[in-house]
C-alpha angles and dihedrals in degrees: 000000000000092000092051090051092049090048092051089041091238114160122238114277136166091261094160093060091042092053091048089052090048089050091051090052094047094050090076116095104224091200087070096055128090116245092259091050092048090051090051090048091052093050092048092045090050092052090049092045092056091056091043093048093056086075098042120006114236098002097120092056091046093053091046091050093050092049091046091052092046094054096028093240099164092186091056091043091051094050094045093046091051088055092046092046093050093051098046115059099175111083095208091052089047091051090049092050092049091047090050091052092046089053092053089052088057089052096044100040125002141282093259091068092046093050091054089055098044095095091053091048090050091048090051093052094045088053085068094046095260105142102156096078 
């Protein structure tokens, strides 16, 4: 990890603690929250993401999208995709990022979770005009 950070010229940061914090955030199943709780979660997550993203742009949304796919949490996927989509203007790059995240899910969980989330992923990409998926 240290070599990768040096190669990308990323300054030292307490990435282990930040990843643990992100994991704690992402353990929560948003579908079990009331509307007001979900709105508070989104605000708190956005504040955390800003700090997290100063070390590696977009990483918080990438993690959230992967977790959303793995547990088929459409609310989390929608929020994470909105952040990813807003940060990536080129559709080919966006498609590549989503494919990479989807591939990580297969590695970390199982194809069955991924298959449940495929329609949502396709809907997300089509929302940006990407039809050759």
